[in-house]
C-alpha positions, 0 to 999 in steps of 0.5 A, a space after each residue: 967341817 963346816 962352821 956352826 950356822 945360825 938361822 933366822 926366819 923372817 916375814 916381810 911386809 908383803 906376807 912372804 917368808 925368808 930364811 937367812 943363814 947368819 954365817 956363810 952365804 945367805 939363802 932367801 926362800 920366799 913363800 907367797 900367796 898366789 897373787 904374789 908369785 910373780 914377785 918372788 925374785 924380789 929380795 926383801 929385808 927385815 931386821 925383826 926375826 920371828 924365831 932364832 935357833 942356835 942348834 946346828 941340826 934343828 931350828 927348834 921352832 914350834 912347827 918342827 922345821 929342820 934347816 940344813 947345816 952343811 955347806 953347799 946344801 943350797 938345793 932343796 933335795 938335801 934340806 930337812 923340810 921344804 917351804 910350800 906355798 901358803 894355803 890362800 889369803 885366808 891363812 894370813 899368808 903363813 907358810 905350809 910346811 911339809 916334812 920329808 922322811 928321814 934318810 935312814 940309810 945315812 943314819 949312823 944309829 941304824 935304829 931299824 936295822 937288825 944289828 941295832 936290835 941285836 946290840 940293844 938285846 945284848 945290852 939288855 941281857 947284860 943289864 939283867 945279868 947284873 941284877 940280884 938272883 939273875 941266874 936263878 931267875 933265868 934258870 927257873 924261867 927255862 924250867 917254867 917254859 916246859 912246866 907250864 904246858 898243860 899237855 905233852 908233859 909226862 907225869 914223871 917229867 913234870 915231877 922232876 921239873 917241879 923238884 928242880 924248880 923248888 930247889 931253886 926258889 926255896 928260901 928266895 920266894 920273896 925275891 921272885 914274887 915282885 917281878 912281873 915275869 918271875 912271879 908267874 914261875 911261882 904261880 905255876 909251882 903252886 899249881 902243880 905242887 902238893 899241899 906241903 910245898 904250897 904251905 912252904 911257899 905260903 909261910 915264906 911270904 908270911 908278913 908280905 900279903 898286904 904288899 902282895 895285894 897292892 902289886 899289879 902282878 903279885 896279887 894274882 899269886 895271893 889269889 892262887 895261894 888262897 884258892 889252892 891252900 887249906 884252912 891253915 894257910 887261909 887262917 894266917 893270910 886273912 888276919 894280915 888284912 885286919 886293920 887295913 881294910 879302909 885303906 886297901 879298899 880304896 887301892 886300885 889293885 888291892 881292893 879287888 883281891 881284898 873283896 875276893 878274900 871277903 867273898 870267897 875265902 874268909 870264914 864268917 868270923 873273918 868276914 865280920 871282922 873285915 866288914 866291921 872296919 867300915 864302921 870306923 877306926 875304933 873297930 879297926 883298932 880294937 878286935 873282939 876278944 870272943 872267938 865267936 863271930 862278932 855281930 855285923 848287924 849295925 842295928 844291934 851295935 847301935 842298940 848297945 851303944 846309941 851314942 856311936 850312931 853318928 860317927 858310925 853312920 858318917 864313916 859308912 856314908 863317907 866310904 860308900 860315897 867315895 867308892 861310888 864316885 870312883 866307879 868301883 861299885 862291884 865289891 860285895 863288901 861295899 854292897 853289904 855295907 850299903 845294906 847295913 847303912 840303909 837298914 838303919 835309916 829312918 824311912 822318909 828321912 833326909 838321910 834316906 832321901 840322900 842315899 836313894 839319890 846317891 844310888 839312882 844318881 849313877 848315870 851309867 847305871 853300873 851301880 844298880 846292875 852290880 847291886 842286883 847280882 849279889 845277895 845283899 845288893 839285890 835285897 837293898 834294891 828290893 827295899 829301895 823299890 818298895 820305899 821309893 816313889 813312882 818317879 824313883 821306881 821308874 828311874 831304877 827300873 830304867 837302869 836294868 833295861 838291858 839286863 832283864 833276862 840275865 837277871 831272871 837267871 840269877 839267884 838273887 837278881 830275879 828277886 828285883 823283878 818279883 818286887 817290881 811286879 808287886 810295887 810298881 803301879 804303872 802296869 803299862 810301863 812295867 809291861 813295856 820295860 820288862 816283858 819285851 826283854 824277858 819273853 822277847 818281842 816276836 812270840 812266834 820266833 823259833 829262837 824266842 820259843 827256845 829261849 822261853 823253853 830254857 827259862 821255863 825249865 830253869 829253877 830261877 828263870 821260871 820264877 819271873 815267868 810264873 810268879 804272877 800266875 801262882 802268887 806266893 806259892 812254895 811250889 814256885 818260890 824258894 823259902 828266901 823268896 817267900 820271906 822277902 815277898 812277905 816283907 815287900 807286901 807289908 811295905 807296899 801297903 803304905 807306899 803303893 796305891 793300886 789294888 794288888 789283885 788289879 795290878 796282878 790281873 793287868 800284868 797277867 793279861 800282858 804276859 799270857 799271850 807269849 806263854 800260851 803260844 809256847 805251850 801250843 807249839 812246844 807242848 811235848 817238850 814242856 811235858 817232858 820235864 817236871 818244871 815244864 809240867 808245872 809251867 803248863 799247869 800254872 799258865 793254863 789255870 791262871 792265864 788270860 786269853 784264848 787257851 783252847 789251842 794250848 789245851 788241844 796240844 796237851 790233850 793230843 799227846 794222849 794218842 801218840 805212842 812211843 816216847 810221848 806215852 812214857 812222858 805222860 806216864 811220869 808223876 809230874 805229867 799225871 799231876 798236871 793232867 789231873 789238876 787241869 781236868 779238875 779245873 783247879 787245885 784241891 783246897 785242904 782247908 776247905 776240902 774241895 776244889 777251888 776252880 778257876 774263873 772262867 772255867 777251864 774246860 780241859 776235861 771235855 777236850 781230854 775226854 775226847 782224846 782219852 775215850 779210846 784208851 779210857 780203860 787202859 788208863 783206869 787200870 794203869 799208872 795214870 788211873 788218878 787222871 781218870 779219877 780227876 775226870 770223875 771229880 771234875 766239877 761241872 763235867 757233863 759226861 761223868 755218868 757216861 764214864 761210869 757206865 763204860 767203867 762198870 762194863 769193865 769192872 772185872 778188869 778194874 778189880 784185877 788191877 786194884 788187886 795187882 793180878 796177872 792182868 796188870 801188864 808187867 811193864 806197868 808194875 812197880 817193883 820193890 825189894 821184899 824183906 825176907 829170906 833170899 833176894 825175892 822181888 815182889 810187886 806192889 799190889 794194885 794201883 791206888 787210883 784204880 781202887 778209888 775208881 771202884 769206890 766211886 763206881 759203888 756210890 
């Protein structure tokens, strides 16, 4: 065996490098610049070593060079690395070192060989076998491999496997749940177990749920227990988190499961108890004695104890700021706390200004996007938009530029779009920021029209499309939306400068063209649904621009047969045709029709298409459409219609009485109370009777 050698790398005065073996024969290796290659035979000496290593296999210097340590290894093929020429004089004469691949065939460890892997696996199995419950975990995992399959497992076999699995885990659930592989076994057992078996697992884990929530893997088990459990399980799981909310909401694992519990599993009493802990340590330590849900309305708490305002607001502000800085802004609990904080700030105060800066200061915009899709978060953004100045509104609106259409479909986020319509004075900015994302940029594109058709028939998405046309109409907005818009209108009276009617008119002029184009090209698809009929009515009555092509598309459906005839016979289609024929809606207070300006003129177009089937419509379910034509203000052909109807008076009277001349397929049937199962007909059409009254005048 060769003696231990020490190596020294030296640099000579001419920039060359030399390696010298301290024991045995010396070996000089020179590297030089191209201009010095002719002098490589010259031996240089230098007593000042740069790096010296005492190891036999590697020098240990920073560049990772390994020098040979065996005797007789003077040729370069056996060395661990070669010294190459320097990369030019600009490199300061330093050598470029190229590392050769290791010779794996002569490696005694054999790291890449199958034998080594087999040996490592055997060692791993032996190590696992020495751990507690190793045999039980191994047996349960074999059962789990079969049990976890969703299909190809008969019910009898699944029941047998589940029974065997519960025999293994009973009394030892805590030993399984904190291991990343064994906890999956418990999750599968919960999935296929009955309620009693689930309660058994849940009760075994009682007292450990805070620890489960903080585990990277066991937190999913906690979620399954709550989802698949009953009220009894929920009522002894959720209280374990009381007093620990402020700590767990900061935890990287527990925060998400805590928010899931708050959002989806907790009762109103439990939610209130959890949220009150955000107000300070006092609310975490002392719980209300009443079984009724404690108030989470911060305004009520501050009214009862005004002296607590400063510590409560400071506690809220610190925790809110911490979570926002950590970029964990998706929690519903956080949004509820932010809303309570903002509602108790004085408008225009320094605290309110700092809070708005905190919200809009998120450069990535994740905070505002997360707020938009929760109830409290959307309400908070609406209030901030209403109170903010023009610059802040612009910055807030910019954060939503990629999510406008997604917001339109959401139950809560669409309220932000409605608020933006009502408070932002710069209508050009608004139309460029929202409308291209909402309705698309190419109004003739087939894909865009399909998307608009889908939005027109969606309960939430239709609101941002129709709100400007209908205003605060209960036919479009939900009760919650109506209340919010009334509040926003009260606030904007002191924060917005533009006249609301002017703002609405300008926005309608930008939004109308793509919607009118949709009606012109997809009239039949729209009329086939009640929401579609409502969409057509609002856009044609209150839209701006050329609406003639759209009205012609609607009227032309009268002459079509088959499915279209059935479509025009629906109650929604009848109301649409009557309203459009009258050119406005009937005002109950004034007892007259409020016509739109300029006049729509749909009655002339409809009568031209309806003239051939006028009597059929007058004596059928669509008789109210004919009534609408007679009642339409400024319709010049009313007398002509009356003359045609008078000629068929006998038929009208028969239809009004419900006689034999009424086609059977047009009669509505109802059960007649009395003896037997007799089926009777409704007697006549109310619209036809109204027509007869008008003909007699």
